[in-house]
C-alpha positions in Angstrom: -23.1 4.6 14.0 -21.4 2.2 16.7 -21.6 -1.2 19.1 -20.7 -0.9 22.6 -19.9 -3.2 25.7 -19.0 -2.7 29.0 -18.1 -5.5 31.6 -17.7 -4.9 35.5 -17.0 -7.7 37.9 -14.3 -10.5 37.2 -14.2 -10.1 33.8 -13.6 -12.8 31.0 -11.8 -10.7 28.9 -11.0 -13.4 26.0 -15.5 -13.4 26.3 -15.8 -9.7 26.6 -13.0 -9.2 23.0 -15.1 -11.9 21.2 -18.2 -10.2 22.1 -17.3 -7.0 20.6 -15.5 -8.8 17.5 -18.9 -10.5 17.0 -20.8 -7.2 17.0 -18.2 -5.3 14.7 -18.8 -7.9 12.1 -22.1 -8.9 12.4 -22.1 -12.0 14.0 -24.6 -11.1 16.6 -26.7 -8.5 14.8 -30.7 -9.2 15.6 -32.1 -5.8 14.5 -33.8 -3.9 12.1 -30.8 -1.4 11.3 -29.1 -1.3 8.0 -25.7 -1.8 9.6 -24.6 -4.9 10.5 -20.6 -4.5 10.3 -18.7 -1.7 11.9 -14.9 -1.5 10.4 -14.3 2.2 11.0 -11.7 1.4 14.1 -11.9 0.2 17.4 -11.1 0.9 20.8 -11.0 -0.2 24.5 -10.5 1.1 27.7 -9.7 -1.0 31.5 -9.0 -0.5 34.8 -5.1 -0.6 35.3 -3.5 0.3 38.7 -0.1 0.7 36.9 -1.5 3.5 34.6 -0.8 6.9 35.3 -4.8 7.4 35.4 -5.5 4.1 36.8 -6.9 3.4 33.1 -5.5 1.8 30.1 -6.3 2.5 26.6 -5.7 0.8 23.3 -6.9 2.7 19.8 -6.5 0.8 16.2 -7.8 2.6 13.3 -8.5 -0.5 11.5 -11.3 -2.6 11.7 -11.5 -5.0 14.8 -11.5 -8.1 12.7 -8.3 -7.7 11.3 -6.4 -6.2 14.2 -7.5 -7.3 17.5 -4.8 -9.8 18.2 -2.4 -6.4 18.0 -4.1 -5.6 21.4 -2.5 -6.1 24.6 -5.3 -8.6 25.9 -3.3 -11.5 26.4 -2.9 -12.6 29.8 -5.0 -9.2 30.8 -6.9 -9.4 34.2 -9.3 -6.5 34.9 -12.3 -5.9 36.7 -13.6 -3.1 34.0 -13.4 -3.5 30.2 -15.6 -1.5 27.5 -14.7 -2.1 24.0 -16.3 0.0 21.1 -16.5 -0.9 17.6 -17.1 2.2 14.7 -19.0 2.6 11.7 -18.1 6.1 10.5 -21.4 7.9 9.9 -19.4 10.5 7.6 -16.8 9.6 5.6 -14.4 12.0 5.9 -14.6 11.2 10.2 -12.4 8.5 9.9 -8.8 8.2 11.5 -6.9 8.0 14.6 -8.4 11.7 15.9 -11.9 10.1 15.7 -11.2 6.5 17.0 -13.1 6.1 20.1 -12.5 6.2 23.0 -12.6 9.9 22.9 -10.1 11.1 25.8 -10.0 14.5 27.9 -6.3 14.9 29.8 -7.0 18.5 30.7 -9.7 17.8 33.2 -9.0 16.8 37.3 -10.7 13.4 36.4 -9.8 11.4 33.3 -12.7 11.0 31.1 -13.0 8.1 28.6 -16.1 8.5 26.3 -17.5 5.9 23.4 -20.7 7.2 21.6 -23.1 5.0 19.5 -25.4 7.6 17.2 -25.6 10.8 15.4 -26.1 14.0 16.9 -25.3 16.6 14.3 -27.7 19.4 16.1 -25.5 18.9 19.5 -22.8 21.5 18.3 -25.5 24.2 18.4 -26.0 23.4 22.3 -22.5 24.5 22.6 -22.6 27.7 21.2 -21.2 26.3 17.8 -21.7 27.9 14.1 -21.1 24.4 12.6 -20.0 20.7 13.7 -17.0 19.5 13.2 -17.2 16.0 14.6 -20.6 15.2 16.9 -19.1 12.5 19.2 -17.0 15.1 20.4 -19.3 17.8 20.7 -21.3 15.5 22.6 -18.5 14.5 25.1 -18.3 18.5 25.8 -22.4 18.9 26.0 -22.8 15.6 28.0 -19.8 16.2 30.4 -18.6 19.8 30.7 -15.2 20.6 31.3 -14.2 20.4 35.1 -17.5 18.0 35.7 -16.3 15.4 38.4 -19.3 13.2 37.8 -22.4 12.6 35.8 -25.6 13.4 37.4 -28.6 11.2 35.6 -31.2 13.3 36.3 -29.0 16.5 34.8 -27.7 14.5 32.0 -31.3 13.2 30.9 -32.5 16.7 30.9 -29.6 18.1 28.8 -30.2 15.4 26.1 -34.1 16.4 26.1 -32.9 19.5 25.6 -31.2 19.0 22.4 -32.4 20.4 18.6 -34.2 17.1 16.8 -32.0 15.8 13.9 -30.4 12.8 15.7 -30.5 9.4 16.2 -29.3 8.3 19.5 -26.7 9.5 22.5 -26.1 5.9 23.7 -22.6 6.4 25.3 -20.4 4.6 27.7 -18.3 7.1 29.6 -15.3 5.5 31.9 -13.3 7.1 35.0 -11.0 5.8 37.2 -13.8 5.1 39.9 -16.8 4.5 37.9 -18.6 4.2 34.9 -22.2 5.4 33.2 -23.9 4.5 30.7 -26.2 6.2 28.5 -29.2 4.7 27.2 -31.2 7.4 25.3 -32.7 8.5 21.8 -35.2 11.1 20.7 -38.8 10.3 20.1 -39.1 8.7 16.6 -35.5 7.8 16.4 -35.1 5.3 13.3 -34.2 1.4 14.3 -35.2 1.3 17.6 -33.6 -2.4 18.3 -30.7 -1.5 17.1 -30.2 1.5 19.8 -31.4 -0.9 22.4 -29.0 -2.0 24.8 -28.9 -4.9 26.9 -28.1 -5.7 30.5 -26.8 -9.0 31.9 -26.4 -9.5 35.7 -24.7 -12.2 37.3 -23.1 -12.6 40.7 -19.8 -11.9 39.8 -20.1 -9.8 36.2 -22.1 -7.3 35.1 -22.6 -6.4 31.4 -23.8 -4.2 29.1 -24.1 -4.4 25.4 -25.3 -3.2 22.1 -26.5 -6.7 21.3 -27.5 -9.6 23.1 -24.6 -11.9 23.6 -25.3 -15.8 23.8 -22.1 -17.0 24.7 -22.3 -14.6 28.1 -25.4 -16.0 29.5 -29.0 -16.8 27.8 -31.2 -15.0 26.1 -33.7 -15.1 28.7 -30.9 -13.5 31.4 -30.8 -10.4 29.2 -33.2 -7.6 29.9 -33.2 -4.3 27.7 -32.6 -1.0 29.4 -35.3 1.0 29.7 -35.7 4.2 27.3 -33.8 7.3 29.2 -31.7 5.4 31.4 -28.5 6.7 32.9 -26.6 4.0 35.0 -24.1 5.5 37.4 -21.9 2.2 37.8 -18.9 2.2 41.0 -16.5 0.3 40.2 -15.2 -2.2 42.7 -13.0 -1.3 45.2 -9.6 -2.8 43.6 -8.4 -4.3 40.5 
Protein backbone atom coordinates (compact mmCIF):
# COMPACT_ATOMS: atom_id res chain seq x y z
CA UNK A 1 0.00 0.00 0.00
CA UNK A 2 1.26 3.38 -0.92
CA UNK A 3 0.78 7.13 -1.03
CA UNK A 4 0.28 9.11 -4.25
CA UNK A 5 0.36 12.77 -5.19
CA UNK A 6 -0.05 14.42 -8.59
CA UNK A 7 0.30 18.15 -9.22
CA UNK A 8 -0.48 19.93 -12.51
CA UNK A 9 -0.09 23.61 -13.32
CA UNK A 10 2.27 26.05 -11.65
CA UNK A 11 3.80 23.28 -9.54
CA UNK A 12 5.48 24.38 -6.28
CA UNK A 13 8.02 21.58 -6.46
CA UNK A 14 9.44 21.93 -2.90
CA UNK A 15 5.94 21.89 -1.42
CA UNK A 16 4.87 18.81 -3.40
CA UNK A 17 8.07 17.00 -2.41
CA UNK A 18 7.49 17.85 1.24
CA UNK A 19 3.87 16.72 0.93
CA UNK A 20 4.99 13.33 -0.38
CA UNK A 21 7.66 13.13 2.31
CA UNK A 22 5.09 13.83 5.02
CA UNK A 23 2.81 11.11 3.70
CA UNK A 24 5.69 8.66 3.48
CA UNK A 25 6.55 9.13 7.17
CA UNK A 26 2.98 9.32 8.49
CA UNK A 27 3.17 13.02 9.26
CA UNK A 28 -0.16 13.83 7.57
CA UNK A 29 -1.92 10.50 8.18
CA UNK A 30 -5.59 10.95 9.10
CA UNK A 31 -7.27 7.64 8.39
CA UNK A 32 -8.24 4.33 9.95
CA UNK A 33 -5.65 2.21 8.16
CA UNK A 34 -2.92 0.34 10.06
CA UNK A 35 -0.16 1.64 7.77
CA UNK A 36 1.15 5.15 8.24
CA UNK A 37 4.80 4.83 7.15
CA UNK A 38 5.75 3.89 3.59
CA UNK A 39 9.48 3.06 3.64
CA UNK A 40 9.93 0.58 0.76
CA UNK A 41 11.19 2.85 -1.97
CA UNK A 42 9.76 5.81 -3.80
CA UNK A 43 9.72 7.41 -7.20
CA UNK A 44 8.72 10.47 -9.18
CA UNK A 45 7.93 11.42 -12.76
CA UNK A 46 7.69 14.94 -14.14
CA UNK A 47 7.45 16.84 -17.41
CA UNK A 48 10.84 17.74 -18.87
CA UNK A 49 10.98 19.03 -22.42
CA UNK A 50 14.68 18.10 -22.66
CA UNK A 51 14.05 14.42 -21.86
CA UNK A 52 13.72 12.05 -24.87
CA UNK A 53 10.10 11.19 -24.00
CA UNK A 54 9.22 14.59 -22.56
CA UNK A 55 9.19 13.01 -19.10
CA UNK A 56 11.94 12.55 -16.52
CA UNK A 57 11.88 9.87 -13.85
CA UNK A 58 13.59 9.16 -10.53
CA UNK A 59 13.46 5.98 -8.47
CA UNK A 60 15.10 5.05 -5.18
CA UNK A 61 14.77 1.80 -3.25
CA UNK A 62 15.48 3.56 0.04
CA UNK A 63 12.81 5.31 2.07
CA UNK A 64 11.97 8.80 0.95
CA UNK A 65 12.98 10.13 4.37
CA UNK A 66 16.57 8.98 3.94
CA UNK A 67 17.02 9.69 0.25
CA UNK A 68 14.82 12.53 -1.01
CA UNK A 69 17.71 15.00 -1.02
CA UNK A 70 19.49 12.80 -3.58
CA UNK A 71 16.73 13.40 -6.13
CA UNK A 72 17.26 16.06 -8.82
CA UNK A 73 14.62 18.43 -7.43
CA UNK A 74 16.86 21.41 -6.60
CA UNK A 75 15.85 24.23 -8.92
CA UNK A 76 13.39 22.01 -10.80
CA UNK A 77 10.59 23.79 -12.64
CA UNK A 78 7.81 21.76 -14.17
CA UNK A 79 4.07 21.85 -14.77
CA UNK A 80 3.45 18.15 -13.96
CA UNK A 81 4.90 16.20 -11.04
CA UNK A 82 3.78 12.87 -9.58
CA UNK A 83 5.36 11.12 -6.59
CA UNK A 84 4.78 7.64 -5.16
CA UNK A 85 5.91 6.40 -1.72
CA UNK A 86 5.64 2.65 -1.20
CA UNK A 87 4.82 0.19 1.53
CA UNK A 88 5.29 -3.26 0.03
CA UNK A 89 2.32 -5.56 0.69
CA UNK A 90 4.45 -8.67 0.16
CA UNK A 91 8.01 -8.74 1.54
CA UNK A 92 9.54 -10.29 -1.58
CA UNK A 93 8.36 -7.41 -3.80
CA UNK A 94 11.07 -5.00 -2.67
CA UNK A 95 13.78 -3.71 -4.98
CA UNK A 96 14.28 -1.55 -8.02
CA UNK A 97 12.07 -3.63 -10.32
CA UNK A 98 9.16 -3.11 -7.92
CA UNK A 99 9.76 0.60 -7.38
CA UNK A 100 7.19 2.89 -8.96
CA UNK A 101 6.65 4.49 -11.36
CA UNK A 102 6.48 1.36 -13.43
CA UNK A 103 7.30 2.07 -17.05
CA UNK A 104 6.67 0.62 -20.49
CA UNK A 105 9.27 1.54 -23.09
CA UNK A 106 7.97 -0.55 -25.99
CA UNK A 107 4.67 1.26 -26.57
CA UNK A 108 4.03 4.11 -28.98
CA UNK A 109 3.01 6.16 -25.93
CA UNK A 110 5.43 6.27 -22.97
CA UNK A 111 3.39 5.17 -19.95
CA UNK A 112 4.40 5.69 -16.30
CA UNK A 113 2.25 3.95 -13.71
CA UNK A 114 1.85 4.32 -9.93
CA UNK A 115 -0.50 2.14 -7.87
CA UNK A 116 -1.85 2.21 -4.32
CA UNK A 117 -3.56 -0.99 -3.26
CA UNK A 118 -3.33 -4.74 -3.65
CA UNK A 119 -5.01 -6.62 -6.50
CA UNK A 120 -3.99 -10.27 -6.10
CA UNK A 121 -6.56 -11.57 -8.60
CA UNK A 122 -5.85 -9.26 -11.54
CA UNK A 123 -3.44 -11.77 -13.11
CA UNK A 124 -6.37 -14.09 -13.82
CA UNK A 125 -7.94 -11.46 -16.05
CA UNK A 126 -4.70 -11.55 -18.08
CA UNK A 127 -4.88 -15.33 -18.42
CA UNK A 128 -1.91 -15.91 -16.12
CA UNK A 129 -1.73 -18.93 -13.84
CA UNK A 130 -0.10 -17.05 -10.98
CA UNK A 131 0.77 -13.54 -9.88
CA UNK A 132 4.35 -12.28 -9.77
CA UNK A 133 3.74 -8.59 -9.04
CA UNK A 134 0.15 -7.38 -8.84
CA UNK A 135 0.89 -3.73 -9.68
CA UNK A 136 2.66 -4.68 -12.91
CA UNK A 137 -0.20 -6.99 -13.82
CA UNK A 138 -2.69 -4.24 -13.00
CA UNK A 139 -0.72 -1.89 -15.27
CA UNK A 140 -1.03 -4.35 -18.17
CA UNK A 141 -4.72 -4.89 -17.44
CA UNK A 142 -5.70 -1.23 -17.10
CA UNK A 143 -3.53 -0.04 -20.01
CA UNK A 144 -3.32 -2.82 -22.61
CA UNK A 145 -0.18 -2.81 -24.70
CA UNK A 146 -0.55 -0.58 -27.73
CA UNK A 147 -3.13 1.68 -26.04
CA UNK A 148 -2.83 5.38 -26.75
CA UNK A 149 -5.25 6.63 -24.11
CA UNK A 150 -7.38 5.52 -21.17
CA UNK A 151 -11.13 5.64 -21.61
CA UNK A 152 -12.66 6.31 -18.17
CA UNK A 153 -15.75 4.27 -19.00
CA UNK A 154 -13.75 1.29 -20.25
CA UNK A 155 -11.33 1.48 -17.32
CA UNK A 156 -14.17 1.36 -14.79
CA UNK A 157 -15.81 -1.52 -16.65
CA UNK A 158 -12.54 -3.47 -16.52
CA UNK A 159 -12.18 -2.78 -12.82
CA UNK A 160 -15.71 -3.90 -12.05
CA UNK A 161 -14.99 -7.14 -13.92
CA UNK A 162 -12.12 -8.14 -11.61
CA UNK A 163 -12.54 -11.17 -9.40
CA UNK A 164 -13.03 -10.31 -5.72
CA UNK A 165 -10.09 -10.20 -3.38
CA UNK A 166 -8.38 -6.84 -3.77
CA UNK A 167 -8.22 -3.67 -1.71
CA UNK A 168 -7.86 -0.82 -4.21
CA UNK A 169 -7.01 0.09 -7.77
CA UNK A 170 -6.06 3.69 -7.02
CA UNK A 171 -3.50 4.82 -9.56
CA UNK A 172 -1.78 7.78 -11.17
CA UNK A 173 -0.82 7.26 -14.80
CA UNK A 174 1.36 9.81 -16.60
CA UNK A 175 2.07 10.24 -20.31
CA UNK A 176 3.83 13.17 -22.03
CA UNK A 177 0.55 14.93 -22.85
CA UNK A 178 -1.92 13.94 -20.15
CA UNK A 179 -2.25 12.28 -16.77
CA UNK A 180 -4.95 10.03 -15.41
CA UNK A 181 -6.11 9.42 -11.85
CA UNK A 182 -7.99 6.22 -11.03
CA UNK A 183 -9.93 6.27 -7.78
CA UNK A 184 -11.56 2.89 -7.35
CA UNK A 185 -11.91 0.24 -4.66
CA UNK A 186 -14.10 -2.87 -4.74
CA UNK A 187 -17.20 -3.03 -2.58
CA UNK A 188 -16.32 -3.89 0.98
CA UNK A 189 -12.71 -2.82 0.64
CA UNK A 190 -11.16 -2.28 4.08
CA UNK A 191 -10.03 1.12 5.28
CA UNK A 192 -12.11 3.35 2.99
CA UNK A 193 -10.57 6.53 4.40
CA UNK A 194 -7.07 5.23 3.76
CA UNK A 195 -7.99 4.65 0.12
CA UNK A 196 -9.86 7.95 -0.40
CA UNK A 197 -8.08 10.36 -2.70
CA UNK A 198 -8.49 14.11 -2.32
CA UNK A 199 -8.50 16.98 -4.78
CA UNK A 200 -7.38 20.59 -4.35
CA UNK A 201 -8.10 23.10 -7.12
CA UNK A 202 -6.51 26.53 -7.18
CA UNK A 203 -6.53 28.96 -10.12
CA UNK A 204 -2.96 28.01 -11.02
CA UNK A 205 -2.68 24.49 -9.64
CA UNK A 206 -4.52 21.19 -9.32
CA UNK A 207 -3.41 18.53 -6.82
CA UNK A 208 -4.75 15.01 -6.28
CA UNK A 209 -3.35 13.29 -3.22
CA UNK A 210 -3.82 10.23 -1.03
CA UNK A 211 -4.04 12.58 1.95
CA UNK A 212 -5.11 16.14 2.63
CA UNK A 213 -2.00 18.34 2.77
CA UNK A 214 -2.79 21.49 4.81
CA UNK A 215 0.39 23.27 3.67
CA UNK A 216 -1.00 23.25 0.11
CA UNK A 217 -4.45 24.52 1.03
CA UNK A 218 -6.92 24.69 3.94
CA UNK A 219 -8.79 21.48 4.67
CA UNK A 220 -12.09 22.98 3.55
CA UNK A 221 -10.59 23.55 0.09
CA UNK A 222 -9.93 19.84 -0.40
CA UNK A 223 -12.68 17.58 -1.71
CA UNK A 224 -12.73 13.78 -1.68
CA UNK A 225 -12.94 12.19 -5.10
CA UNK A 226 -16.21 10.30 -5.56
CA UNK A 227 -15.86 6.50 -5.57
CA UNK A 228 -15.40 5.08 -9.03
CA UNK A 229 -13.75 8.14 -10.59
CA UNK A 230 -11.28 8.21 -13.47
CA UNK A 231 -9.92 11.69 -14.18
CA UNK A 232 -8.40 12.59 -17.55
CA UNK A 233 -6.16 15.63 -17.04
CA UNK A 234 -4.62 17.17 -20.19
CA UNK A 235 -1.25 18.76 -19.51
CA UNK A 236 -0.69 22.48 -20.08
CA UNK A 237 0.48 23.36 -23.60
CA UNK A 238 4.12 23.75 -22.59
CA UNK A 239 6.48 23.40 -19.63
